[in-house]
N, CA, C, O and the ligand as a Tripos MOL2 file, in Angstrom:
@<TRIPOS>MOLECULE
protein
  305   303    77     0     0
PROTEIN
NO_CHARGES

@<TRIPOS>ATOM
      1 N           0.7420   -1.3060   -0.0600 N.3       1 MET1
      2 CA         -0.0170   -0.0150    0.1070 C.3       1 MET1
      3 C           0.9450    1.0350    0.0800 C.2       1 MET1
      4 O           1.9670    1.0140    0.7650 O.2       1 MET1
      5 N           0.5470    2.2000   -0.9110 N.am      2 ILE2
      6 CA          1.3090    3.2280   -0.9950 C.3       2 ILE2
      7 C           0.7060    4.7050   -0.3230 C.2       2 ILE2
      8 O          -0.2050    5.3210   -0.8750 O.2       2 ILE2
      9 N           1.2530    5.0950    0.7440 N.am      3 VAL3
     10 CA          0.8510    6.2080    1.5720 C.3       3 VAL3
     11 C           1.1770    7.7210    0.5450 C.2       3 VAL3
     12 O           2.2670    7.9850    0.0370 O.2       3 VAL3
     13 N           0.2830    8.3130    0.4660 N.am      4 PRO4
     14 CA          0.4570    9.8070    0.0140 C.3       4 PRO4
     15 C           1.5480   10.5090    0.6140 C.2       4 PRO4
     16 O           1.6590   10.4890    1.8400 O.2       4 PRO4
     17 N           2.4830   11.2160   -0.2020 N.am      5 GLN5
     18 CA          3.3710   12.0250    0.5120 C.3       5 GLN5
     19 C           3.3340   13.4370    0.1100 C.2       5 GLN5
     20 O           3.1020   13.7330   -1.0620 O.2       5 GLN5
     21 N           3.5620   14.3830    1.0680 N.am      6 PRO6
     22 CA          3.5880   15.7390    0.8120 C.3       6 PRO6
     23 C           4.6360   16.1730   -0.4060 C.2       6 PRO6
     24 O           5.7760   15.7160   -0.4830 O.2       6 PRO6
     25 N           4.1180   17.0450   -1.2660 N.am      7 CYS7
     26 CA          5.1350   17.7420   -2.1080 C.3       7 CYS7
     27 C           6.1170   18.4090   -1.4830 C.2       7 CYS7
     28 O           5.7870   19.1270   -0.5390 O.2       7 CYS7
     29 N           7.3500   18.3340   -1.8170 N.am      8 ALA8
     30 CA          8.5450   18.9810   -1.1550 C.3       8 ALA8
     31 C           8.5340   20.3820   -1.8250 C.2       8 ALA8
     32 O           9.3910   21.1120   -1.3270 O.2       8 ALA8
     33 N           7.9430   20.8590   -2.6300 N.am      9 ARG9
     34 CA          7.7870   22.2170   -3.2200 C.3       9 ARG9
     35 C           6.7590   22.9270   -2.8060 C.2       9 ARG9
     36 O           6.8660   24.0560   -2.3260 O.2       9 ARG9
     37 N           5.5750   22.2450   -2.9820 N.am     10 CYS10
     38 CA          4.3860   23.2380   -2.8390 C.3      10 CYS10
     39 C           3.4880   22.7950   -1.6770 C.2      10 CYS10
     40 O           2.4530   23.4030   -1.4050 O.2      10 CYS10
     41 N           3.9160   21.7120   -0.9950 N.am     11 GLY11
     42 CA          3.1460   21.1640    0.1350 C.3      11 GLY11
     43 C           1.9090   20.2640   -0.1870 C.2      11 GLY11
     44 O           1.2940   19.7310    0.7360 O.2      11 GLY11
     45 N           1.5480   20.0930   -1.4740 N.am     12 GLY12
     46 CA          0.4950   19.4970   -1.9410 C.3      12 GLY12
     47 C           0.6490   18.0550   -1.8570 C.2      12 GLY12
     48 O           1.7690   17.5990   -1.6310 O.2      12 GLY12
     49 N          -0.4320   17.2240   -2.0280 N.am     13 GLU13
     50 CA         -0.1190   15.7200   -2.1210 C.3      13 GLU13
     51 C           0.3030   15.1770   -3.3580 C.2      13 GLU13
     52 O          -0.2160   15.4560   -4.4380 O.2      13 GLU13
     53 N           1.3120   14.3450   -3.1800 N.am     14 ILE14
     54 CA          1.7890   13.6390   -4.2790 C.3      14 ILE14
     55 C           0.8770   12.4690   -4.7130 C.2      14 ILE14
     56 O           0.7460   11.6180   -3.8340 O.2      14 ILE14
     57 N           0.3060   12.2640   -5.7130 N.am     15 PRO15
     58 CA         -0.9330   11.1230   -5.9330 C.3      15 PRO15
     59 C          -0.0240    9.8870   -5.6850 C.2      15 PRO15
     60 O           1.1830    9.7850   -5.9030 O.2      15 PRO15
     61 N          -0.9770    8.8770   -5.1260 N.am     16 PRO16
     62 CA         -0.1960    7.3810   -5.0220 C.3      16 PRO16
     63 C           0.3520    6.9490   -6.3840 C.2      16 PRO16
     64 O           1.4500    6.4030   -6.4930 O.2      16 PRO16
     65 N          -0.4680    7.2190   -7.4380 N.am     17 GLU17
     66 CA         -0.1210    6.7190   -8.7630 C.3      17 GLU17
     67 C           1.3450    7.1920   -9.3230 C.2      17 GLU17
     68 O           2.1050    6.4800   -9.9800 O.2      17 GLU17
     69 N           1.5600    8.4360   -8.9530 N.am     18 ARG18
     70 CA          3.0900    8.8970   -9.2180 C.3      18 ARG18
     71 C           3.9690    8.2520   -8.3980 C.2      18 ARG18
     72 O           5.0280    7.8260   -8.8590 O.2      18 ARG18
     73 N           3.6480    8.1030   -7.1170 N.am     19 LEU19
     74 CA          4.6490    7.5210   -6.3010 C.3      19 LEU19
     75 C           4.9430    5.8870   -6.6790 C.2      19 LEU19
     76 O           5.9770    5.2690   -6.4270 O.2      19 LEU19
     77 N           3.9000    5.4480   -7.2590 N.am     20 GLU20
     78 CA          4.1600    4.0040   -7.6430 C.3      20 GLU20
     79 C           4.9020    3.9510   -8.9600 C.2      20 GLU20
     80 O           5.6630    3.0230   -9.2360 O.2      20 GLU20
     81 N           4.6960    4.8220   -9.6470 N.am     21 ALA21
     82 CA          5.7510    4.9580  -10.8570 C.3      21 ALA21
     83 C           7.1750    5.3720  -10.5720 C.2      21 ALA21
     84 O           8.1110    4.7740  -11.1030 O.2      21 ALA21
     85 N           7.3790    6.5140   -9.6360 N.am     22 ILE22
     86 CA          8.5550    6.8560   -9.4650 C.3      22 ILE22
     87 C           8.7030    7.0500   -7.7550 C.2      22 ILE22
     88 O           8.5440    8.1120   -7.1510 O.2      22 ILE22
     89 N           9.0100    5.8810   -7.2290 N.am     23 PRO23
     90 CA          8.9260    5.7620   -5.6630 C.3      23 PRO23
     91 C           9.8130    6.9560   -5.2260 C.2      23 PRO23
     92 O           9.2760    7.6550   -4.3660 O.2      23 PRO23
     93 N          11.0290    7.3450   -5.6140 N.am     24 GLU24
     94 CA         11.8980    8.3390   -5.1270 C.3      24 GLU24
     95 C          11.3260    9.6900   -5.3770 C.2      24 GLU24
     96 O          11.9970   10.6360   -4.9640 O.2      24 GLU24
     97 N          10.2650    9.9320   -5.9480 N.am     25 THR25
     98 CA          9.8890   11.3310   -6.0560 C.3      25 THR25
     99 C           9.5400   12.0300   -4.8280 C.2      25 THR25
    100 O           9.1160   11.5630   -3.7710 O.2      25 THR25
    101 N           9.8240   13.3680   -5.1920 N.am     26 ARG26
    102 CA          9.6470   14.2320   -3.8690 C.3      26 ARG26
    103 C           8.5760   15.3330   -4.0860 C.2      26 ARG26
    104 O           8.0080   15.9020   -3.1550 O.2      26 ARG26
    105 N           8.3530   15.5810   -5.4010 N.am     27 VAL27
    106 CA          7.4940   16.4820   -5.6790 C.3      27 VAL27
    107 C           6.1350   16.1000   -6.6990 C.2      27 VAL27
    108 O           6.1530   15.1600   -7.4940 O.2      27 VAL27
    109 N           5.1420   16.8870   -6.5320 N.am     28 CYS28
    110 CA          4.0190   16.4330   -7.3160 C.3      28 CYS28
    111 C           4.3750   16.5640   -8.8880 C.2      28 CYS28
    112 O           5.4240   16.9820   -9.3790 O.2      28 CYS28
    113 N           3.2480   16.1060   -9.5230 N.am     29 VAL29
    114 CA          3.3020   16.2070  -11.0520 C.3      29 VAL29
    115 C           3.5200   17.5090  -11.5130 C.2      29 VAL29
    116 O           4.4980   17.7550  -12.2190 O.2      29 VAL29
    117 N           2.6340   18.4590  -11.1560 N.am     30 ALA30
    118 CA          2.8210   19.9970  -11.4630 C.3      30 ALA30
    119 C           4.1360   20.5960  -11.2110 C.2      30 ALA30
    120 O           4.6740   21.3240  -12.0460 O.2      30 ALA30
    121 N           4.6930   20.2940  -10.0210 N.am     31 CYS31
    122 CA          5.9120   20.9140   -9.7470 C.3      31 CYS31
    123 C           7.1240   20.4670  -10.5030 C.2      31 CYS31
    124 O           8.0310   21.2020  -10.8920 O.2      31 CYS31
    125 N           7.0150   18.9690  -10.6880 N.am     32 SER32
    126 CA          8.0750   18.3710  -11.6880 C.3      32 SER32
    127 C           8.0180   19.0470  -12.9620 C.2      32 SER32
    128 O           9.1050   19.3940  -13.4240 O.2      32 SER32
    129 N           6.8550   19.3370  -13.7040 N.am     33 LYS33
    130 CA          6.7570   20.1690  -14.7810 C.3      33 LYS33
    131 C           7.3480   21.5870  -14.9190 C.2      33 LYS33
    132 O           8.0270   22.1150  -15.8000 O.2      33 LYS33
    133 N           6.8200   22.0470  -13.6660 N.am     34 GLU34
    134 CA          7.4840   23.7440  -13.6620 C.3      34 GLU34
    135 C           8.8790   23.6860  -13.5520 C.2      34 GLU34
    136 O           9.5850   24.5250  -14.1120 O.2      34 GLU34
    137 N           9.5050   22.4450  -12.6390 N.am     35 MET35
    138 CA         11.0190   22.4710  -12.6550 C.3      35 MET35
    139 C          11.6620   22.0720  -13.7740 C.2      35 MET35
    140 O          12.8860   22.1680  -13.6920 O.2      35 MET35
    141 N          11.2030   21.6240  -14.8690 N.am     36 GLY36
    142 CA         11.5610   20.9610  -16.0030 C.3      36 GLY36
    143 C          12.0370   19.6920  -15.7750 C.2      36 GLY36
    144 O          13.0200   19.2500  -16.3710 O.2      36 GLY36
    145 N          11.3080   18.9700  -14.8180 N.am     37 GLY37
    146 CA         11.8550   17.6710  -14.6260 C.3      37 GLY37
    147 C          12.3350   17.6780  -13.1540 C.2      37 GLY37
    148 O          12.9070   18.6950  -12.7600 O.2      37 GLY37
    149 N          12.1620   16.6740  -12.3340 N.am     38 GLU38
    150 CA         12.7860   16.4600  -11.0440 C.3      38 GLU38
    151 C          14.1340   15.7940  -11.2840 C.2      38 GLU38
    152 O          15.0960   16.1340  -10.5950 O.2      38 GLU38
    153 N          14.2460   14.9070  -12.1830 N.am     39 PHE39
    154 CA         15.6720   14.3060  -12.2750 C.3      39 PHE39
    155 C          16.3580   14.6180  -13.5340 C.2      39 PHE39
    156 O          15.7380   14.8950  -14.5600 O.2      39 PHE39
    157 N          17.5810   14.5770  -13.4610 N.am     40 THR40
    158 CA         18.2540   14.9220  -14.6450 C.3      40 THR40
    159 C          18.9820   13.3410  -14.8680 C.2      40 THR40
    160 O          19.3960   12.7250  -13.8860 O.2      40 THR40
    161 N          19.0610   12.8940  -15.9650 N.am     41 VAL41
    162 CA         19.5160   11.5750  -16.0680 C.3      41 VAL41
    163 C          21.0910   11.9390  -17.0060 C.2      41 VAL41
    164 O          21.3060   12.5900  -18.0290 O.2      41 VAL41
    165 N          21.9810   11.1550  -16.0650 N.am     42 VAL42
    166 CA         23.2870   11.1070  -16.6960 C.3      42 VAL42
    167 C          23.8630    9.8860  -17.1380 C.2      42 VAL42
    168 O          23.9860    9.0230  -16.2700 O.2      42 VAL42
    169 N          24.3050    9.5710  -18.4720 N.am     43 ALA43
    170 CA         25.0320    8.3380  -18.8830 C.3      43 ALA43
    171 C          26.1720    8.5780  -18.8790 C.2      43 ALA43
    172 O          26.7050    9.6030  -19.3050 O.2      43 ALA43
    173 N          26.8280    7.3760  -18.2490 N.am     44 THR44
    174 CA         27.9920    7.2210  -18.1050 C.3      44 THR44
    175 C          28.4800    5.8920  -18.8880 C.2      44 THR44
    176 O          27.8330    4.8780  -18.6270 O.2      44 THR44
    177 N          29.5460    5.7700  -19.8220 N.am     45 PRO45
    178 CA         30.0120    4.5200  -20.5840 C.3      45 PRO45
    179 C          30.5350    3.6120  -19.5560 C.2      45 PRO45
    180 O          31.3300    3.9980  -18.6990 O.2      45 PRO45
    181 N          30.0880    2.3870  -19.6350 N.am     46 GLU46
    182 CA         30.4790    1.2550  -18.6570 C.3      46 GLU46
    183 C          31.8970    0.6510  -19.2430 C.2      46 GLU46
    184 O          32.0510    0.4030  -20.4390 O.2      46 GLU46
    185 N          32.9170    0.4460  -18.2340 N.am     47 ARG47
    186 CA         34.3020    0.1910  -18.9310 C.3      47 ARG47
    187 C          34.3160   -1.3840  -18.5410 C.2      47 ARG47
    188 O          34.5750   -1.7340  -17.3900 O.2      47 ARG47
    189 N          34.0470   -2.2280  -19.4810 N.am     48 ILE48
    190 CA         34.1620   -3.5180  -18.9890 C.3      48 ILE48
    191 C          35.3780   -4.0610  -19.5450 C.2      48 ILE48
    192 O          35.8980   -4.9710  -18.9000 O.2      48 ILE48
    193 N          36.0030   -3.6400  -20.7430 N.am     49 SER49
    194 CA         37.2320   -4.3940  -21.0460 C.3      49 SER49
    195 C          38.5570   -3.9640  -20.2180 C.2      49 SER49
    196 O          38.6240   -2.7900  -19.8520 O.2      49 SER49
    197 N          39.3320   -4.6160  -19.9880 N.am     50 LYS50
    198 CA         40.6000   -4.5560  -19.2800 C.3      50 LYS50
    199 C          41.5030   -3.6100  -19.8190 C.2      50 LYS50
    200 O          41.4530   -3.2420  -20.9930 O.2      50 LYS50
    201 N          42.3990   -3.1760  -18.9210 N.am     51 GLU51
    202 CA         43.4340   -2.1650  -19.5190 C.3      51 GLU51
    203 C          44.2860   -2.7840  -20.4030 C.2      51 GLU51
    204 O          44.8970   -3.7960  -20.0590 O.2      51 GLU51
    205 N          44.4130   -2.2710  -21.5800 N.am     52 GLY52
    206 CA         45.3860   -3.0770  -22.5350 C.3      52 GLY52
    207 C          44.7760   -4.0620  -23.4110 C.2      52 GLY52
    208 O          45.4870   -4.5320  -24.2990 O.2      52 GLY52
    209 N          43.5760   -4.4460  -23.3010 N.am     53 SER53
    210 CA         42.8350   -5.4810  -23.8060 C.3      53 SER53
    211 C          42.4990   -4.8400  -25.3130 C.2      53 SER53
    212 O          42.0220   -3.7060  -25.3520 O.2      53 SER53
    213 N          42.7260   -5.5000  -26.4340 N.am     54 LEU54
    214 CA         42.2410   -5.1140  -27.6230 C.3      54 LEU54
    215 C          40.9410   -5.4150  -27.8170 C.2      54 LEU54
    216 O          40.5610   -5.1570  -28.9580 O.2      54 LEU54
    217 N          39.9520   -5.9720  -26.9400 N.am     55 LYS55
    218 CA         38.6150   -6.2460  -26.9600 C.3      55 LYS55
    219 C          38.0000   -4.9770  -27.1830 C.2      55 LYS55
    220 O          38.4580   -3.9300  -26.7260 O.2      55 LYS55
    221 N          37.0480   -5.0520  -27.8280 N.am     56 LYS56
    222 CA         36.1420   -3.5980  -27.9740 C.3      56 LYS56
    223 C          35.2320   -3.5570  -26.7420 C.2      56 LYS56
    224 O          34.7010   -4.5540  -26.2540 O.2      56 LYS56
    225 N          35.1110   -2.3540  -26.3070 N.am     57 ASN57
    226 CA         34.0860   -2.1710  -25.1840 C.3      57 ASN57
    227 C          32.6320   -2.3540  -25.6070 C.2      57 ASN57
    228 O          32.0540   -1.4480  -26.2070 O.2      57 ASN57
    229 N          32.1380   -3.2930  -25.3650 N.am     58 TYR58
    230 CA         30.5450   -3.3160  -25.7950 C.3      58 TYR58
    231 C          29.7850   -2.9740  -24.6500 C.2      58 TYR58
    232 O          28.5620   -3.1000  -24.7090 O.2      58 TYR58
    233 N          30.2680   -2.6050  -23.7280 N.am     59 GLY59
    234 CA         29.2910   -2.1630  -22.3350 C.3      59 GLY59
    235 C          28.6410   -1.1240  -22.9500 C.2      59 GLY59
    236 O          29.0410   -0.4390  -23.8910 O.2      59 GLY59
    237 N          27.5820   -1.0580  -22.3320 N.am     60 GLY60
    238 CA         26.4990   -0.0820  -22.4090 C.3      60 GLY60
    239 C          26.6530    1.0310  -21.6880 C.2      60 GLY60
    240 O          27.7880    1.2250  -21.2520 O.2      60 GLY60
    241 N          25.7160    1.9190  -21.4080 N.am     61 TYR61
    242 CA         25.8820    3.0620  -20.5500 C.3      61 TYR61
    243 C          25.0150    2.8010  -19.1940 C.2      61 TYR61
    244 O          23.8910    2.3160  -19.0620 O.2      61 TYR61
    245 N          25.9290    3.2900  -18.2500 N.am     62 SER62
    246 CA         24.9140    3.1970  -16.9940 C.3      62 SER62
    247 C          24.4080    4.5920  -16.8810 C.2      62 SER62
    248 O          25.1390    5.5630  -17.0760 O.2      62 SER62
    249 N          23.1270    4.6840  -16.5580 N.am     63 THR63
    250 CA         22.3680    5.8750  -16.0480 C.3      63 THR63
    251 C          22.1270    5.9960  -14.6680 C.2      63 THR63
    252 O          21.8270    5.0910  -13.8900 O.2      63 THR63
    253 N          22.3070    7.3640  -14.3980 N.am     64 GLN64
    254 CA         22.2220    7.8890  -13.2840 C.3      64 GLN64
    255 C          21.4680    8.7380  -13.0290 C.2      64 GLN64
    256 O          21.6520    9.7150  -13.7540 O.2      64 GLN64
    257 N          20.4680    8.8890  -12.1440 N.am     65 LYS65
    258 CA         19.4890   10.0830  -11.9510 C.3      65 LYS65
    259 C          19.7800   10.8410  -10.8710 C.2      65 LYS65
    260 O          19.9090   10.4790   -9.7020 O.2      65 LYS65
    261 N          19.8850   12.0380  -11.3950 N.am     66 ILE66
    262 CA         20.2580   13.0210  -10.2670 C.3      66 ILE66
    263 C          19.2120   13.8770  -10.0570 C.2      66 ILE66
    264 O          18.5560   14.3000  -11.0080 O.2      66 ILE66
    265 N          18.9420   14.2310   -8.7540 N.am     67 ARG67
    266 CA         17.6780   14.8840   -8.5520 C.3      67 ARG67
    267 C          17.9760   16.4790   -8.5680 C.2      67 ARG67
    268 O          18.9310   16.9030   -7.9180 O.2      67 ARG67
    269 N          17.2770   17.2260   -9.2020 N.am     68 ARG68
    270 CA         17.4420   18.5760   -9.2130 C.3      68 ARG68
    271 C          17.3220   19.2700   -7.8400 C.2      68 ARG68
    272 O          16.6530   18.6380   -7.0230 O.2      68 ARG68
    273 N          17.7910   20.3360   -7.4640 N.am     69 PRO69
    274 CA         17.4230   21.0730   -6.2160 C.3      69 PRO69
    275 C          15.8120   21.3990   -6.1440 C.2      69 PRO69
    276 O          15.1420   21.8350   -7.0800 O.2      69 PRO69
    277 N          15.4460   21.1570   -5.1120 N.am     70 ILE70
    278 CA         14.1480   21.3890   -5.0130 C.3      70 ILE70
    279 C          13.8550   22.7290   -4.0000 C.2      70 ILE70
    280 O          14.0520   22.7210   -2.7850 O.2      70 ILE70
    281 N          13.3840   23.7710   -4.7160 N.am     71 LYS71
    282 CA         13.1050   24.9200   -3.9570 C.3      71 LYS71
    283 C          11.7050   25.1970   -3.6840 C.2      71 LYS71
    284 O          10.8220   24.9450   -4.5040 O.2      71 LYS71
    285 N          11.5150   25.6510   -2.6830 N.am     72 PRO72
    286 CA         10.0270   25.5700   -2.0620 C.3      72 PRO72
    287 C           9.3980   26.7440   -2.9820 C.2      72 PRO72
    288 O           9.9760   27.8300   -3.0470 O.2      72 PRO72
    289 N           8.2210   26.5030   -3.6760 N.am     73 LYS73
    290 CA          7.3790   27.1700   -4.5280 C.3      73 LYS73
    291 C           7.5290   28.5610   -4.0790 C.2      73 LYS73
    292 O           7.9230   29.3820   -4.9070 O.2      73 LYS73
    293 N           7.2330   28.9840   -2.7230 N.am     74 SER74
    294 CA          6.9950   30.2450   -2.4040 C.3      74 SER74
    295 C           8.3020   31.2780   -2.3540 C.2      74 SER74
    296 O           8.2020   32.5000   -2.2460 O.2      74 SER74
    297 N           9.4570   30.5860   -2.4480 N.am     75 SER75
    298 CA         10.6130   31.3220   -2.5810 C.3      75 SER75
    299 C          11.1020   31.7510   -4.1370 C.2      75 SER75
    300 O          11.9840   32.5620   -4.4210 O.2      75 SER75
    301 N          10.4070   31.0990   -4.8980 N.am     76 GLU76
    302 CA         10.6540   31.3690   -6.4180 C.3      76 GLU76
    303 C          10.1890   32.6650   -7.0160 C.2      76 GLU76
    304 O          10.3750   32.8960   -8.2100 O.2      76 GLU76
    305 ZN          3.9040   20.1300   -5.9150 Zn       77 ZN77
@<TRIPOS>BOND
     1     1     2 1
     2     2     3 1
     3     3     4 2
     4     3     5 am
     5     5     6 1
     6     6     7 1
     7     7     8 2
     8     7     9 am
     9     9    10 1
    10    10    11 1
    11    11    12 2
    12    11    13 am
    13    13    14 1
    14    14    15 1
    15    15    16 2
    16    15    17 am
    17    17    18 1
    18    18    19 1
    19    19    20 2
    20    19    21 am
    21    21    22 1
    22    22    23 1
    23    23    24 2
    24    23    25 am
    25    25    26 1
    26    26    27 1
    27    27    28 2
    28    27    29 am
    29    29    30 1
    30    30    31 1
    31    31    32 2
    32    31    33 am
    33    33    34 1
    34    34    35 1
    35    35    36 2
    36    35    37 am
    37    37    38 1
    38    38    39 1
    39    39    40 2
    40    39    41 am
    41    41    42 1
    42    42    43 1
    43    43    44 2
    44    43    45 am
    45    45    46 1
    46    46    47 1
    47    47    48 2
    48    47    49 am
    49    49    50 1
    50    50    51 1
    51    51    52 2
    52    51    53 am
    53    53    54 1
    54    54    55 1
    55    55    56 2
    56    55    57 am
    57    57    58 1
    58    58    59 1
    59    59    60 2
    60    59    61 am
    61    61    62 1
    62    62    63 1
    63    63    64 2
    64    63    65 am
    65    65    66 1
    66    66    67 1
    67    67    68 2
    68    67    69 am
    69    69    70 1
    70    70    71 1
    71    71    72 2
    72    71    73 am
    73    73    74 1
    74    74    75 1
    75    75    76 2
    76    75    77 am
    77    77    78 1
    78    78    79 1
    79    79    80 2
    80    79    81 am
    81    81    82 1
    82    82    83 1
    83    83    84 2
    84    83    85 am
    85    85    86 1
    86    86    87 1
    87    87    88 2
    88    87    89 am
    89    89    90 1
    90    90    91 1
    91    91    92 2
    92    91    93 am
    93    93    94 1
    94    94    95 1
    95    95    96 2
    96    95    97 am
    97    97    98 1
    98    98    99 1
    99    99   100 2
   100    99   101 am
   101   101   102 1
   102   102   103 1
   103   103   104 2
   104   103   105 am
   105   105   106 1
   106   106   107 1
   107   107   108 2
   108   107   109 am
   109   109   110 1
   110   110   111 1
   111   111   112 2
   112   111   113 am
   113   113   114 1
   114   114   115 1
   115   115   116 2
   116   115   117 am
   117   117   118 1
   118   118   119 1
   119   119   120 2
   120   119   121 am
   121   121   122 1
   122   122   123 1
   123   123   124 2
   124   123   125 am
   125   125   126 1
   126   126   127 1
   127   127   128 2
   128   127   129 am
   129   129   130 1
   130   130   131 1
   131   131   132 2
   132   131   133 am
   133   133   134 1
   134   134   135 1
   135   135   136 2
   136   135   137 am
   137   137   138 1
   138   138   139 1
   139   139   140 2
   140   139   141 am
   141   141   142 1
   142   142   143 1
   143   143   144 2
   144   143   145 am
   145   145   146 1
   146   146   147 1
   147   147   148 2
   148   147   149 am
   149   149   150 1
   150   150   151 1
   151   151   152 2
   152   151   153 am
   153   153   154 1
   154   154   155 1
   155   155   156 2
   156   155   157 am
   157   157   158 1
   158   158   159 1
   159   159   160 2
   160   159   161 am
   161   161   162 1
   162   162   163 1
   163   163   164 2
   164   163   165 am
   165   165   166 1
   166   166   167 1
   167   167   168 2
   168   167   169 am
   169   169   170 1
   170   170   171 1
   171   171   172 2
   172   171   173 am
   173   173   174 1
   174   174   175 1
   175   175   176 2
   176   175   177 am
   177   177   178 1
   178   178   179 1
   179   179   180 2
   180   179   181 am
   181   181   182 1
   182   182   183 1
   183   183   184 2
   184   183   185 am
   185   185   186 1
   186   186   187 1
   187   187   188 2
   188   187   189 am
   189   189   190 1
   190   190   191 1
   191   191   192 2
   192   191   193 am
   193   193   194 1
   194   194   195 1
   195   195   196 2
   196   195   197 am
   197   197   198 1
   198   198   199 1
   199   199   200 2
   200   199   201 am
   201   201   202 1
   202   202   203 1
   203   203   204 2
   204   203   205 am
   205   205   206 1
   206   206   207 1
   207   207   208 2
   208   207   209 am
   209   209   210 1
   210   210   211 1
   211   211   212 2
   212   211   213 am
   213   213   214 1
   214   214   215 1
   215   215   216 2
   216   215   217 am
   217   217   218 1
   218   218   219 1
   219   219   220 2
   220   219   221 am
   221   221   222 1
   222   222   223 1
   223   223   224 2
   224   223   225 am
   225   225   226 1
   226   226   227 1
   227   227   228 2
   228   227   229 am
   229   229   230 1
   230   230   231 1
   231   231   232 2
   232   231   233 am
   233   233   234 1
   234   234   235 1
   235   235   236 2
   236   235   237 am
   237   237   238 1
   238   238   239 1
   239   239   240 2
   240   239   241 am
   241   241   242 1
   242   242   243 1
   243   243   244 2
   244   243   245 am
   245   245   246 1
   246   246   247 1
   247   247   248 2
   248   247   249 am
   249   249   250 1
   250   250   251 1
   251   251   252 2
   252   251   253 am
   253   253   254 1
   254   254   255 1
   255   255   256 2
   256   255   257 am
   257   257   258 1
   258   258   259 1
   259   259   260 2
   260   259   261 am
   261   261   262 1
   262   262   263 1
   263   263   264 2
   264   263   265 am
   265   265   266 1
   266   266   267 1
   267   267   268 2
   268   267   269 am
   269   269   270 1
   270   270   271 1
   271   271   272 2
   272   271   273 am
   273   273   274 1
   274   274   275 1
   275   275   276 2
   276   275   277 am
   277   277   278 1
   278   278   279 1
   279   279   280 2
   280   279   281 am
   281   281   282 1
   282   282   283 1
   283   283   284 2
   284   283   285 am
   285   285   286 1
   286   286   287 1
   287   287   288 2
   288   287   289 am
   289   289   290 1
   290   290   291 1
   291   291   292 2
   292   291   293 am
   293   293   294 1
   294   294   295 1
   295   295   296 2
   296   295   297 am
   297   297   298 1
   298   298   299 1
   299   299   300 2
   300   299   301 am
   301   301   302 1
   302   302   303 1
   303   303   304 2
@<TRIPOS>SUBSTRUCTURE
     1 MET1         2 RESIDUE 1 A MET
     2 ILE2         6 RESIDUE 1 A ILE
     3 VAL3        10 RESIDUE 1 A VAL
     4 PRO4        14 RESIDUE 1 A PRO
     5 GLN5        18 RESIDUE 1 A GLN
     6 PRO6        22 RESIDUE 1 A PRO
     7 CYS7        26 RESIDUE 1 A CYS
     8 ALA8        30 RESIDUE 1 A ALA
     9 ARG9        34 RESIDUE 1 A ARG
    10 CYS10       38 RESIDUE 1 A CYS
    11 GLY11       42 RESIDUE 1 A GLY
    12 GLY12       46 RESIDUE 1 A GLY
    13 GLU13       50 RESIDUE 1 A GLU
    14 ILE14       54 RESIDUE 1 A ILE
    15 PRO15       58 RESIDUE 1 A PRO
    16 PRO16       62 RESIDUE 1 A PRO
    17 GLU17       66 RESIDUE 1 A GLU
    18 ARG18       70 RESIDUE 1 A ARG
    19 LEU19       74 RESIDUE 1 A LEU
    20 GLU20       78 RESIDUE 1 A GLU
    21 ALA21       82 RESIDUE 1 A ALA
    22 ILE22       86 RESIDUE 1 A ILE
    23 PRO23       90 RESIDUE 1 A PRO
    24 GLU24       94 RESIDUE 1 A GLU
    25 THR25       98 RESIDUE 1 A THR
    26 ARG26      102 RESIDUE 1 A ARG
    27 VAL27      106 RESIDUE 1 A VAL
    28 CYS28      110 RESIDUE 1 A CYS
    29 VAL29      114 RESIDUE 1 A VAL
    30 ALA30      118 RESIDUE 1 A ALA
    31 CYS31      122 RESIDUE 1 A CYS
    32 SER32      126 RESIDUE 1 A SER
    33 LYS33      130 RESIDUE 1 A LYS
    34 GLU34      134 RESIDUE 1 A GLU
    35 MET35      138 RESIDUE 1 A MET
    36 GLY36      142 RESIDUE 1 A GLY
    37 GLY37      146 RESIDUE 1 A GLY
    38 GLU38      150 RESIDUE 1 A GLU
    39 PHE39      154 RESIDUE 1 A PHE
    40 THR40      158 RESIDUE 1 A THR
    41 VAL41      162 RESIDUE 1 A VAL
    42 VAL42      166 RESIDUE 1 A VAL
    43 ALA43      170 RESIDUE 1 A ALA
    44 THR44      174 RESIDUE 1 A THR
    45 PRO45      178 RESIDUE 1 A PRO
    46 GLU46      182 RESIDUE 1 A GLU
    47 ARG47      186 RESIDUE 1 A ARG
    48 ILE48      190 RESIDUE 1 A ILE
    49 SER49      194 RESIDUE 1 A SER
    50 LYS50      198 RESIDUE 1 A LYS
    51 GLU51      202 RESIDUE 1 A GLU
    52 GLY52      206 RESIDUE 1 A GLY
    53 SER53      210 RESIDUE 1 A SER
    54 LEU54      214 RESIDUE 1 A LEU
    55 LYS55      218 RESIDUE 1 A LYS
    56 LYS56      222 RESIDUE 1 A LYS
    57 ASN57      226 RESIDUE 1 A ASN
    58 TYR58      230 RESIDUE 1 A TYR
    59 GLY59      234 RESIDUE 1 A GLY
    60 GLY60      238 RESIDUE 1 A GLY
    61 TYR61      242 RESIDUE 1 A TYR
    62 SER62      246 RESIDUE 1 A SER
    63 THR63      250 RESIDUE 1 A THR
    64 GLN64      254 RESIDUE 1 A GLN
    65 LYS65      258 RESIDUE 1 A LYS
    66 ILE66      262 RESIDUE 1 A ILE
    67 ARG67      266 RESIDUE 1 A ARG
    68 ARG68      270 RESIDUE 1 A ARG
    69 PRO69      274 RESIDUE 1 A PRO
    70 ILE70      278 RESIDUE 1 A ILE
    71 LYS71      282 RESIDUE 1 A LYS
    72 PRO72      286 RESIDUE 1 A PRO
    73 LYS73      290 RESIDUE 1 A LYS
    74 SER74      294 RESIDUE 1 A SER
    75 SER75      298 RESIDUE 1 A SER
    76 GLU76      302 RESIDUE 1 A GLU
    77 ZN77       305 GROUP 0 **** ****
């Protein structure tokens, strides 16, 4: 069962459907849109071949989600 969480930006309620889709979210849908997205995704190439190896690196990219700073709506 998902407990609704208060939005870190406007204090409103984050709908359980959003928490279910993005459990790490801290803001509601409207605030996320206003911020231009809550997270920035950074892709880093994975290095799987050993040093000096002629094998090509077929590793993919590991993605990292970085949370944007959340400013309270009232201070903007
Ligand atoms: Zn909000």
